[in-house]
LODREN-103033 format. One line per field, with one value per residue (C-alpha): residue number from 1; residue in one letter; x, y, z. Coordinates in steps of 0.02 Angstrom, whole numbers, plus 50000, padded with zeros to 5 digits. Layout:
<nodes>
pos [NUM; ...]
code [a; ...]
X [X; ...]
Y [Y; ...]
Z [Z; ...]
</nodes>
This chain:
<nodes>
pos [1; 2; 3; 4; 5; 6; 7; 8; 9; 10; 11; 12; 13; 14; 15; 16; 17; 18; 19; 20; 21; 22; 23; 24; 25; 26; 27; 28; 29; 30; 31; 32; 33; 34; 35; 36; 37; 38; 39; 40; 41; 42; 43; 44; 45; 46; 47; 48; 49; 50; 51; 52; 53; 54; 55; 56; 57; 58; 59; 60; 61; 62; 63; 64; 65; 66; 67; 68; 69; 70; 71; 72; 73; 74; 75; 76; 77; 78; 79; 80; 81; 82; 83; 84; 85; 86; 87; 88; 89; 90; 91; 92; 93; 94; 95; 96; 97; 98; 99; 100; 101; 102; 103; 104; 105; 106; 107; 108; 109; 110; 111; 112; 113; 114; 115; 116; 117; 118; 119; 120; 121; 122; 123; 124; 125; 126; 127; 128; 129; 130; 131; 132; 133; 134; 135; 136; 137; 138; 139; 140; 141; 142; 143; 144; 145; 146; 147; 148; 149; 150; 151; 152; 153; 154; 155; 156; 157; 158; 159; 160; 161; 162; 163; 164; 165; 166; 167; 168; 169; 170; 171; 172; 173; 174; 175; 176; 177; 178; 179; 180; 181; 182; 183; 184; 185; 186; 187; 188; 189; 190; 191; 192; 193; 194; 195; 196; 197; 198; 199; 200; 201; 202; 203; 204; 205; 206; 207; 208; 209; 210; 211; 212; 213; 214; 215; 216; 217; 218; 219; 220; 221; 222; 223; 224; 225; 226; 227; 228; 229; 230; 231; 232; 233; 234; 235; 236; 237; 238; 239; 240; 241; 242; 243; 244; 245; 246; 247; 248; 249; 250; 251; 252; 253; 254; 255; 256; 257; 258; 259; 260; 261; 262; 263; 264; 265; 266; 267; 268; 269; 270; 271; 272; 273; 274; 275; 276; 277; 278; 279; 280; 281; 282; 283; 284; 285; 286; 287; 288; 289; 290; 291; 292; 293; 294; 295; 296; 297; 298; 299; 300; 301; 302; 303; 304; 305; 306; 307; 308; 309; 310; 311; 312; 313; 314; 315; 316; 317; 318; 319; 320; 321; 322; 323; 324; 325; 326; 327; 328; 329; 330; 331; 332; 333; 334; 335; 336; 337; 338; 339; 340; 341; 342; 343; 344; 345; 346; 347; 348; 349; 350; 351; 352; 353; 354; 355; 356; 357; 358; 359; 360; 361; 362; 363; 364; 365; 366; 367; 368; 369; 370; 371; 372; 373; 374; 375; 376; 377; 378; 379; 380; 381; 382; 383; 384; 385; 386; 387; 388; 389; 390; 391; 392; 393; 394; 395; 396; 397; 398; 399; 400; 401; 402; 403; 404; 405; 406; 407; 408; 409; 410; 411; 412; 413; 414; 415; 416; 417; 418; 419; 420; 421; 422; 423; 424; 425; 426; 427; 428; 429; 430; 431; 432; 433; 434; 435; 436; 437; 438; 439; 440; 441; 442; 443; 444; 445; 446; 447; 448; 449; 450; 451; 452; 453; 454; 455; 456; 457; 458; 459; 460; 461; 462; 463; 464; 465; 466; 467; 468; 469; 470; 471; 472; 473; 474; 475; 476; 477; 478; 479; 480; 481; 482; 483; 484; 485; 486; 487; 488; 489; 490; 491; 492; 493; 494; 495; 496; 497; 498; 499; 500; 501; 502; 503; 504; 505; 506; 507; 508; 509; 510; 511; 512; 513; 514; 515; 516; 517; 518; 519; 520; 521; 522; 523; 524; 525; 526; 527; 528; 529; 530; 531; 532; 533; 534; 535; 536; 537; 538; 539; 540; 541; 542; 543; 544; 545; 546; 547; 548; 549; 550; 551; 552; 553; 554; 555; 556; 557; 558; 559; 560; 561; 562; 563; 564; 565; 566; 567; 568; 569; 570; 571]
code [m; i; k; n; r; l; f; a; l; f; v; f; m; t; v; s; a; a; i; a; l; s; g; i; l; y; g; y; y; t; s; k; n; d; l; v; l; e; k; y; i; d; r; f; d; g; k; f; r; k; i; l; k; l; a; q; e; r; d; t; e; l; n; r; i; e; t; t; f; i; r; f; s; g; k; e; y; l; l; p; n; t; n; w; i; s; g; g; a; l; t; v; w; q; d; d; l; i; l; m; i; r; n; g; s; i; h; y; l; d; e; k; k; g; i; i; k; t; r; i; g; i; p; d; n; g; l; l; d; y; v; k; v; s; s; t; k; p; y; d; t; y; s; h; k; a; n; t; i; r; y; n; d; i; a; f; s; d; t; d; r; f; r; g; l; v; i; s; y; t; f; f; d; g; a; r; k; c; y; g; n; r; l; a; r; l; p; v; a; k; s; v; n; s; i; r; e; v; k; a; t; a; d; d; w; v; v; f; f; e; t; s; p; c; l; e; l; n; a; t; w; t; a; l; d; g; i; m; s; g; g; r; f; d; i; a; d; n; g; s; v; v; f; g; s; g; e; f; h; l; d; g; i; h; t; y; d; v; g; i; q; s; t; a; t; d; y; g; k; v; l; q; i; d; p; v; s; g; e; k; e; i; l; a; v; g; h; r; n; l; k; g; v; a; i; d; d; r; g; e; i; w; t; v; e; h; a; v; r; g; g; d; e; l; n; h; i; k; k; g; e; n; h; g; w; p; l; e; s; y; g; t; l; y; s; g; q; y; l; p; l; e; g; v; v; g; q; h; d; q; f; d; k; p; a; f; a; w; l; p; s; a; g; m; s; a; l; t; p; i; s; n; f; h; p; a; w; d; g; g; l; l; a; g; s; l; s; s; p; e; f; g; q; s; l; w; y; i; r; t; d; d; e; r; v; v; f; s; e; r; i; e; l; k; r; r; i; r; y; v; q; q; f; g; e; k; i; a; i; w; a; d; p; t; y; l; i; i; l; e; q; v; d; r; a; d; p; l; g; d; a; l; a; s; v; d; g; e; l; t; d; e; v; m; l; q; v; k; i; s; l; e; n; c; q; q; c; h; s; f; e; q; f; q; h; k; a; a; p; s; l; n; g; i; v; g; r; r; i; a; g; t; d; f; d; g; y; s; p; s; l; k; g; a; s; g; l; w; t; r; e; r; l; i; d; y; l; d; d; p; e; k; v; a; p; g; g; y; m; p; d; p; n; l; n; k; g; p; v; l; s; a; i; v; e; t; l; a; r; a; d; t; v; r; q; e; h; l; k; y; n]
X [50000; 50132; 50255; 50081; 50062; 50231; 50230; 50070; 50167; 50315; 50201; 50104; 50246; 50340; 50176; 50177; 50350; 50321; 50174; 50266; 50410; 50317; 50225; 50385; 50448; 50291; 50283; 50479; 50458; 50293; 50369; 50540; 50501; 50309; 50282; 50081; 50058; 49889; 49788; 49892; 49912; 49748; 49711; 49839; 49772; 49585; 49658; 49792; 49632; 49522; 49642; 49677; 49516; 49595; 49457; 49449; 49390; 49505; 49478; 49531; 49408; 49448; 49473; 49316; 49299; 49240; 49177; 49106; 48907; 48940; 49033; 49091; 49152; 49240; 49295; 49425; 49410; 49571; 49571; 49607; 49753; 49784; 49932; 49906; 50005; 49851; 49692; 49534; 49356; 49185; 49000; 48842; 48697; 48533; 48596; 48780; 48947; 49035; 49233; 49333; 49516; 49655; 49669; 49493; 49416; 49247; 49187; 49044; 49040; 48973; 48972; 48987; 49089; 49199; 49247; 49180; 49219; 49096; 49052; 49094; 49212; 49293; 49331; 49536; 49638; 49783; 49912; 49988; 50004; 50085; 50214; 50255; 50265; 50375; 50523; 50526; 50627; 50612; 50498; 50624; 50723; 50589; 50516; 50394; 50266; 50154; 50067; 49992; 49888; 49728; 49545; 49499; 49315; 49169; 48961; 48774; 48685; 48490; 48404; 48292; 48444; 48528; 48533; 48687; 48844; 48985; 49178; 49333; 49498; 49656; 49690; 49829; 49802; 49923; 49883; 49892; 50009; 49937; 49835; 49703; 49536; 49386; 49209; 49106; 48936; 48877; 48680; 48581; 48417; 48266; 48232; 48415; 48431; 48586; 48764; 48763; 48649; 48760; 48858; 48948; 49108; 49211; 49120; 48955; 49036; 49024; 49130; 49038; 49192; 49362; 49457; 49514; 49665; 49746; 49908; 50073; 50210; 50313; 50511; 50545; 50451; 50341; 50284; 50112; 50105; 49933; 49930; 49876; 49731; 49606; 49473; 49311; 49160; 48973; 48796; 48675; 48484; 48466; 48598; 48737; 48900; 49016; 49184; 49333; 49494; 49668; 49816; 49921; 50071; 50068; 50043; 50179; 50306; 50370; 50350; 50235; 50072; 49927; 49800; 49739; 49674; 49602; 49441; 49508; 49569; 49492; 49614; 49617; 49440; 49265; 49174; 48977; 48946; 48813; 48814; 48711; 48796; 48935; 48910; 49000; 49019; 49155; 49086; 49251; 49438; 49594; 49611; 49760; 49728; 49543; 49527; 49366; 49201; 49021; 48849; 48758; 48572; 48533; 48613; 48772; 48928; 49100; 49271; 49440; 49598; 49788; 49893; 50064; 50151; 50008; 49847; 49746; 49570; 49388; 49286; 49119; 49082; 48998; 48980; 49104; 49232; 49421; 49493; 49675; 49794; 49935; 49939; 49885; 49873; 49882; 50042; 50203; 50345; 50400; 50561; 50454; 50490; 50351; 50236; 50247; 50090; 49980; 49940; 49996; 50085; 49959; 49809; 49716; 49648; 49657; 49548; 49401; 49448; 49421; 49277; 49400; 49598; 49708; 49894; 49980; 49920; 49806; 49814; 49654; 49579; 49392; 49240; 49050; 48901; 48800; 48609; 48495; 48635; 48634; 48532; 48711; 48796; 48661; 48675; 48873; 49010; 49131; 49314; 49467; 49651; 49835; 49970; 50097; 50008; 50017; 49936; 49833; 49774; 49599; 49409; 49365; 49184; 49141; 48968; 48929; 48809; 48775; 48941; 49008; 49104; 49048; 49201; 49294; 49307; 49473; 49428; 49609; 49629; 49819; 49781; 49798; 49618; 49602; 49391; 49269; 49072; 48935; 48834; 48675; 48712; 48874; 49026; 49158; 49329; 49457; 49625; 49817; 49899; 49745; 49601; 49404; 49364; 49173; 49119; 48953; 48881; 48845; 48776; 48849; 48843; 48784; 48860; 48819; 48635; 48627; 48698; 48571; 48421; 48494; 48476; 48323; 48197; 48303; 48323; 48220; 48183; 48301; 48439; 48424; 48448; 48596; 48669; 48637; 48688; 48864; 48886; 48844; 48967; 49100; 49093; 49161; 49329; 49314; 49235; 49109; 49164; 49273; 49474; 49436; 49574; 49599; 49562; 49563; 49534; 49372; 49273; 49199; 49228; 49319; 49268; 49387; 49508; 49688; 49724; 49810; 49794; 49746; 49833; 49795; 49969; 49918; 49915; 49992; 50130; 50037; 49913; 50036; 50128; 49966; 49951; 49788; 49613; 49484; 49368; 49179; 49245; 49415; 49322; 49194; 49360; 49433; 49292; 49251; 49429; 49549; 49675; 49692; 49685; 49805; 49914; 49960; 49832; 49755; 49576; 49472; 49360; 49198; 49124; 49045; 49005; 49003; 48822; 48680; 48728; 48899; 48852; 48736; 48849; 49015; 48854; 48809; 49007; 48998; 48853; 48950; 49065; 49036; 49191; 49059; 48926; 48986; 48854; 48925; 49097; 49191; 49379]
Y [49990; 50127; 50073; 50111; 50299; 50333; 50275; 50392; 50514; 50511; 50499; 50657; 50761; 50707; 50765; 50938; 50958; 50914; 51027; 51173; 51163; 51140; 51295; 51391; 51337; 51369; 51559; 51589; 51532; 51603; 51781; 51769; 51670; 51696; 51500; 51469; 51342; 51384; 51253; 51122; 51155; 51169; 51004; 50925; 51003; 50925; 50769; 50771; 50817; 50685; 50538; 50610; 50669; 50833; 50948; 51132; 51214; 51227; 51172; 51334; 51474; 51646; 51716; 51855; 52003; 52141; 52315; 52456; 52377; 52208; 52064; 51938; 51735; 51691; 51520; 51502; 51391; 51366; 51461; 51338; 51355; 51556; 51668; 51775; 51911; 51935; 51898; 51884; 51929; 51889; 51911; 51857; 51788; 51736; 51611; 51593; 51677; 51667; 51672; 51723; 51667; 51798; 51660; 51694; 51504; 51537; 51425; 51445; 51404; 51267; 51285; 51119; 51057; 51204; 51290; 51205; 51234; 51271; 51230; 51419; 51426; 51603; 51731; 51708; 51859; 51845; 51772; 51639; 51754; 51892; 51781; 51742; 51917; 51946; 51833; 51917; 52040; 52200; 52152; 52023; 52161; 52242; 52204; 52073; 52042; 51908; 51853; 52016; 51986; 51938; 51950; 52085; 52076; 51974; 52040; 51948; 52067; 52047; 52215; 52239; 52288; 52118; 51969; 51866; 51861; 52032; 52008; 52112; 52076; 52154; 52089; 52070; 52073; 51972; 52034; 52212; 52184; 52302; 52284; 52368; 52319; 52219; 52195; 52045; 51972; 51809; 51786; 51679; 51637; 51681; 51510; 51470; 51530; 51455; 51488; 51264; 51265; 51380; 51291; 51407; 51406; 51559; 51596; 51599; 51749; 51938; 52075; 52228; 52351; 52383; 52528; 52651; 52671; 52512; 52518; 52471; 52380; 52498; 52513; 52632; 52525; 52386; 52326; 52310; 52351; 52230; 52270; 52465; 52415; 52446; 52321; 52348; 52381; 52375; 52366; 52508; 52499; 52517; 52395; 52512; 52455; 52580; 52536; 52586; 52604; 52601; 52704; 52560; 52653; 52767; 52916; 53040; 53020; 52840; 52838; 52930; 53006; 52884; 53048; 53032; 53198; 53189; 53140; 53063; 52897; 52805; 52763; 52842; 52870; 52810; 52772; 52718; 52592; 52507; 52316; 52301; 52431; 52456; 52639; 52731; 52891; 52973; 53004; 53083; 53085; 53089; 52921; 52812; 52610; 52604; 52453; 52461; 52527; 52512; 52598; 52617; 52578; 52767; 52766; 52862; 52790; 52770; 52704; 52672; 52685; 52665; 52840; 52819; 52856; 52921; 52972; 52820; 52891; 52866; 52955; 53012; 53024; 53149; 53175; 53297; 53291; 53284; 53231; 53264; 53127; 53134; 53319; 53317; 53197; 53175; 53056; 53053; 52970; 52844; 52939; 53046; 53182; 53281; 53256; 53346; 53459; 53605; 53700; 53687; 53536; 53406; 53552; 53450; 53623; 53625; 53489; 53385; 53329; 53165; 53108; 53030; 52997; 52872; 52931; 52831; 52720; 52570; 52499; 52503; 52357; 52323; 52409; 52337; 52440; 52370; 52343; 52233; 52158; 52261; 52418; 52502; 52473; 52469; 52637; 52610; 52560; 52414; 52427; 52316; 52363; 52269; 52381; 52346; 52267; 52453; 52534; 52402; 52227; 52277; 52291; 52469; 52524; 52693; 52775; 52919; 53052; 53119; 53157; 53165; 53047; 53023; 52915; 52769; 52620; 52513; 52330; 52252; 52057; 52054; 52005; 52068; 52075; 52073; 52071; 52102; 52072; 52063; 51908; 51911; 51937; 51880; 51956; 51865; 51918; 51848; 51851; 51833; 51712; 51598; 51599; 51645; 51701; 51711; 51812; 51767; 51904; 51825; 51890; 51982; 51911; 52009; 51924; 52067; 52066; 51897; 51891; 52027; 51931; 51779; 51876; 51975; 51915; 51839; 52019; 52173; 52292; 52410; 52310; 52256; 52436; 52491; 52317; 52364; 52542; 52490; 52368; 52451; 52595; 52451; 52437; 52624; 52521; 52339; 52239; 52087; 51998; 51854; 51912; 52108; 52178; 52327; 52484; 52371; 52161; 52091; 52047; 51884; 51735; 51833; 51731; 51589; 51674; 51704; 51878; 51959; 51815; 51908; 51955; 52125; 52216; 52350; 52281; 52369; 52301; 52266; 52147; 52075; 52035; 51961; 51763; 51649; 51678; 51811; 51704; 51797; 51843; 51923; 52019; 52103; 52156; 52224; 52316; 52382; 52447; 52438; 52514; 52408; 52254; 52317; 52467; 52592; 52515; 52603; 52551; 52713; 52666; 52612; 52691; 52509; 52457; 52276; 52217; 52145; 52263; 52236; 52033; 52035; 52141; 51990; 51861; 51946; 51956; 51764; 51703; 51826; 51696; 51637; 51511; 51402; 51449; 51350; 51417; 51606; 51561; 51612; 51549]
Z [49997; 50054; 49900; 49781; 49875; 49859; 49655; 49663; 49719; 49617; 49449; 49516; 49552; 49381; 49288; 49368; 49337; 49149; 49156; 49228; 49149; 48955; 49026; 49041; 48887; 48789; 48873; 48822; 48645; 48618; 48675; 48597; 48433; 48408; 48389; 48350; 48469; 48556; 48451; 48495; 48683; 48686; 48646; 48744; 48877; 48838; 48823; 48993; 49101; 49056; 49054; 49226; 49272; 49339; 49423; 49343; 49509; 49637; 49806; 49905; 49935; 49964; 50133; 50143; 50068; 50138; 50061; 50160; 50114; 50063; 50127; 49983; 49976; 49833; 49728; 49603; 49438; 49322; 49174; 49027; 48959; 48927; 48913; 49073; 49018; 48873; 48975; 48905; 48916; 49004; 48955; 49017; 48926; 49011; 49145; 49063; 49090; 48949; 48942; 48786; 48793; 48724; 48563; 48529; 48612; 48695; 48837; 48983; 49152; 49225; 49419; 49445; 49312; 49274; 49128; 48956; 48776; 48673; 48497; 48425; 48307; 48270; 48135; 48088; 48148; 48043; 48162; 48085; 47918; 48033; 48103; 47919; 47867; 48015; 47959; 47782; 47735; 47775; 47930; 47988; 48068; 48164; 48325; 48347; 48481; 48409; 48559; 48579; 48439; 48542; 48543; 48655; 48707; 48698; 48731; 48677; 48632; 48620; 48539; 48396; 48317; 48320; 48424; 48447; 48489; 48431; 48473; 48455; 48401; 48333; 48152; 48026; 47854; 47755; 47571; 47627; 47775; 47901; 48037; 48149; 48278; 48190; 48258; 48187; 48244; 48242; 48240; 48355; 48330; 48457; 48483; 48556; 48742; 48792; 48740; 48753; 48605; 48472; 48355; 48226; 48122; 48058; 47895; 48021; 48078; 47994; 48009; 48014; 48069; 48047; 48103; 47977; 47904; 47897; 48002; 47914; 48026; 48120; 48101; 48245; 48387; 48396; 48239; 48311; 48491; 48515; 48717; 48685; 48557; 48699; 48586; 48741; 48714; 48776; 48697; 48728; 48725; 48533; 48478; 48425; 48499; 48590; 48552; 48638; 48502; 48550; 48484; 48480; 48563; 48400; 48500; 48441; 48582; 48565; 48365; 48259; 48306; 48228; 48238; 48391; 48379; 48209; 48181; 48013; 48095; 48219; 48342; 48520; 48495; 48576; 48423; 48414; 48283; 48203; 48205; 48042; 47942; 48010; 48011; 48139; 48246; 48318; 48499; 48590; 48555; 48637; 48710; 48746; 48775; 48842; 48940; 48990; 48921; 49034; 48984; 49163; 49196; 49141; 48975; 49039; 48933; 49048; 49006; 49086; 49030; 49065; 49057; 49083; 49229; 49350; 49275; 49238; 49199; 49207; 49091; 49072; 48880; 48782; 48613; 48527; 48693; 48687; 48829; 48795; 48741; 48708; 48737; 48904; 49030; 49227; 49214; 49172; 49057; 49164; 49199; 49282; 49134; 49100; 48938; 48772; 48882; 48828; 48977; 49159; 49205; 49296; 49302; 49152; 49092; 48918; 48863; 48947; 49111; 49166; 49290; 49409; 49389; 49486; 49543; 49562; 49427; 49455; 49300; 49265; 49150; 49155; 49190; 49229; 49281; 49425; 49448; 49521; 49648; 49802; 49844; 49923; 49745; 49623; 49490; 49505; 49418; 49458; 49378; 49378; 49424; 49365; 49428; 49585; 49740; 49828; 49719; 49587; 49609; 49662; 49626; 49634; 49672; 49582; 49660; 49519; 49541; 49344; 49310; 49473; 49568; 49752; 49802; 49737; 49847; 49835; 49876; 49872; 49811; 49787; 49610; 49447; 49365; 49182; 49172; 49296; 49263; 49354; 49334; 49424; 49598; 49582; 49515; 49397; 49395; 49262; 49372; 49342; 49325; 49252; 49371; 49375; 49528; 49566; 49714; 49803; 49922; 50106; 50257; 50393; 50560; 50704; 50867; 50971; 50921; 50928; 51100; 51146; 51087; 51184; 51362; 51323; 51434; 51583; 51617; 51665; 51566; 51647; 51655; 51472; 51436; 51511; 51448; 51273; 51264; 51364; 51231; 51085; 51163; 51148; 50979; 50938; 50977; 50966; 50828; 50888; 50736; 50726; 50707; 50684; 50777; 50713; 50847; 50973; 51022; 50965; 51087; 50973; 51110; 51238; 51376; 51392; 51302; 51349; 51405; 51266; 51140; 50987; 50844; 50906; 50916; 51033; 51179; 51331; 51421; 51579; 51484; 51375; 51558; 51622; 51631; 51622; 51524; 51533; 51642; 51697; 51868; 51800; 51670; 51808; 51894; 51744; 51681; 51864; 51880; 51720; 51812; 51935; 51834; 51723; 51784; 51633; 51509; 51368; 51425; 51463; 51641; 51569; 51716; 51770; 51947; 51988; 52023; 51917; 51751; 51752; 51796; 51629; 51528; 51547; 51523; 51361; 51309; 51348; 51216; 51076; 51025; 50844; 50854; 50934; 50810; 50639; 50517; 50555; 50536; 50391; 50326]
</nodes>
């Protein structure tokens, strides 16, 4: 038996090491030599999982995630093989959460079975042609990053104008040797109500928009800088596609200016496009790398975009606006030098100001409107961010009021977030390195309320009122929830706990030096005279005296103990 287990462990470790090594080699060769192996990796990954019966869902639960108004718990699912530096996209159709990987393959989430690939083919983006052209003269001397040519966004449209899937992607035209962004649609019949029923080939898609002009490969910078393509969009109620087209790093700073300030090009713009005719209208100019587009429940258009060093923007889009890039920004070059600004540095007073800007950079990466979710969040926006752990790697709940941002709440996840999508009463997050996270709202426990309810009826009305007032005053510093030791130690489970026995780091020397447990008797003595029990302590005198009220307070504290109430515990 032991030998069998050791052999199984050896096989598992060997296979794991092989997978890790293959992943490293794959990443290296695709980034250095632009090899196109996705279809082979995808085929191997599916067969490997089937043979070894590997689960896609991670067994570990995320730690409790707190926001001001909502508490979440989360579950992780391992994304099918994808290059984490390129991310993917999410959308919702009926009850299905749909995922599109950067290579264009489309999947859906089954919360019991994991992430499942659909039977939907996708239009060719010309990646193979690009790899071929990049090895021919004169392009073989250019700087190439083929793995940044990707499928950027996906949405399901169910409007009078069009019903079906819409995708955006960066394309390369091998015949013309040029590139840009495209939008394509896949019609879905009204009788079809689930992504699981859809079967389509690449030929079933219709390209209805292509950015103009088609851009030549650049000899003076990265030949085709796909990470700066933007490519995010949302569907308006009238069926039009509001599309954020990036400027591919052709900003006049690193290399030539593609015409960001000009209405003669489609780059660095927010566009409104008809999904049937392909007719476009430029809504706003002066944008850099649009990474999130959202239309809120009032029909207002919002975008987030990467700036340079600082100055990531949330913009409220109105027709005819100019948001200034590259002439004006709240950011600077990565060297710290000022940009070629018009106007006063840091003022942004020559062009339309953003609704909000992040300094330092948070690396804004996604945006979704929130509605029918939770009263405290409805009508707002939820954004994702990349950047560093200090400033990014978070969700940002943004409360708007018309054109004004009332507040922006950072919700740290310590994970780089590529995409965020409301999914009914849940939040779906595409996170680096390769995980889909589903956040679900959970009720907050009320240990003090439960404890007060448990003694109600055992005490006279007068004593009960005094107990309630006293313990609610305690909450000015102390939490009654487990493990919440911020301004003071939590009072949850204090009876029977070792003195100074929590993770709170602000205990006085006298409490740190005390021994034993907090018994009922010891708590009564302490609350009666904190200075006598713990000289030089930081606890103010609560002005309580020994007697029926103090005894009832300690009894209530003894019942505020969710450690022994499994249904109230959070991991």
